[in-house]
N, C-alpha and C positions, 0 to 999 in steps of 0.2 A: 504494500500500500504506500509506504514512504517513497519507494522508487517511482511509483506512478505519479505521485504529487510532485516529485522533483522533476520528472520528465515533462509534465504539463507546465511547470514553472519555467523551465528552460525553453520550451517551445514558445511560450508567451513572451519571454524576454527577447528571443531572437526575432519574433514577429514584430514587436514594437521597435526594435532597432532597425529592422528593414523598412518600417513605416516612416522613416525620417522624411522631412519635407524638403522640397526644392525652395531655396531662398531667392527672393527678388529684391531684398534690401541689403546692400553691401557697398563697400568701397575697397578697391584693391590698387596696389602699386606693383609695377612690373618692369622687368628688363626686356627690351625688344631688340631683335636682330632681323634685319630685312636684307634679302639678297634679290636685287632687281635685275632686270634685263640690262644688257651692256656691262655686266660684271661689276656693278656698283653695289657695295655692301655698306649698310648703315647700321649703327648701333645707337641705342638710347634708352630712354625711360618714359613711362607713361603712368597715368592714373585713370581709373575707370570707376564708375559708380552706377547704382541702380536703386530706385526707391519705389517700393510697392505702394500703389495708390488705393488698392481695394478693388473688388469686383473684377479681379483678374487683369487689371491694367497696371503698368509700371512705367516710370520715366528712366531714361538712360543718358549717360554723358561720358565723354572720354576726351583726354588730351594726351598727345604724345609728342616728344621731341627726339628726332633721330639725326645723327650726324655722320659724315664720312669725310676723309681727307686722303686724297690721291695726288701724288706728284706736287705737293704744296698747295693744292687747290682744296678749299674747304666748302663742303655742302652742308647746309643746315635746313632741316624740314620740320615744320610745326603743323600738326593736324588737330582739328577739333571736331566733335560730333555731339549733337544733342538730339534725343528722339523719344519716341513713345513706343511701348510694346504691349502686346496682349498675349496671354497664355490660356490654353484650353486643355484641361486634363484628358488624356487618352486612357490612362489607367491610374491606379493608386500611386504608381511610381514613375509616370512619364507624362510630360506636357508637350503639346504642339505649341510653338511660339512663332509670332510674327512681329517684326519691328520695322519702323520707318524712321530715318534720321536725317537731319540737315547736316551737311558737311562743309567744312572750310579748311583750306590748306594754304600754307605759304612756304616757299622755298627761297633760300638765299645762297648765291654763289658769286664769288669775286665782287662782293659789295653790291650786287644787283639782286633785287627780290621781285618775285611775282607771286600772285595769289589766285585762287580759284575757289568756287563754291559749287555745291551740288547736293545730291541726296543719295541715300542708300536704302534699299528695301530688301528685307531678308526674311526667310522662314526656315524652320527646322524643328528639332526635337531636343529636349533636355530629359534625362532619365537618371534614376538612382540605380547604380550598379551594385550597391550594398549600403550598409548603414552609414558609412563614412565616405563613399566615393560616388561622384556624380559625373556623367558624361554628357557631351553636347555635340551635335552635328548640325550645321546650318549652311544654306546656300544664300549668297548675297548678290544683288545687282547694284552696281555703283554707277552713277552718272554725274559728271562734272560739266559745267557750262562751257568751258573752253577746251579742256583736254580730252573729252570724250567719255566713253562708258565701257564697262566690262563686267565679267562674272567671276566670282571666286567662292571657294568653299572653306569652311572652318571646322576643325575638330578640336574639342576641348576636354580637359580632365580637371576635376576639382577634388582634392583630398582634404577632408575636414579632420584636422588632428585635435581639435577641441570644440567646445560648444560654439565659440565665436570666431575661431580662426581656421584658415585652411591654406593650402598651397594650390596654385593654379598653373596650368600649362596649356598653351594653345598653339596649334599649327594652322596656317592659312596658306592656300595656294590658288593661283589663278591669275586673271588679268584684272587689275584695278581699273585700267582703261585699255581699250583695244590696242593690241600690239605691244603693251608693256606688261610683261609677265612679272610675277613676284612670288617669292616664298618668304613667309614671315613666321617666326616663332617668338613666343614670349613665355616667361616664367615669372611668377610673382606670389605675393601674399595677399589674401583676402580676409577682410574683417566684416563679419555679418552683424547686423543690428536689427 
């Protein structure tokens, strides 16, 4: 009888651990590495955040600064995004997500700078892979006013090592604009609230 009670208690504990929720209110800092077409590699840092509004809606925002230096020529790129997202549960452990963001970017090289703006629309899935691990897969269409448009895919992983903190990793590949391929990876720390 005691063994049966222990088995039921362990099953209940593992079920509640697997019933962890997907978080939509967080802030994260990250290291970013971009490998773009024409063999340009940029490194930098970024900050992202999301705030759940309720009724399955949330706001997103991000800023990144990446830099490269080749043959004494410095390239500095700043990007901003602010948007809104919606999630819809597919199951107890997975959500379909859709986001639309306004984008702005500025690049400076040899003392000259240029900027552009546009939008990004994306859709995908976030799911719990276990009590402390979350995965994500999204497809995004990006369009800038001057430099054009493109499609890229993202894969992400979030490991929650405590109630409020976790490590994140993301890989992105595709064309940010047509003809300009890019591979991007980032690793960082996320704080949930």
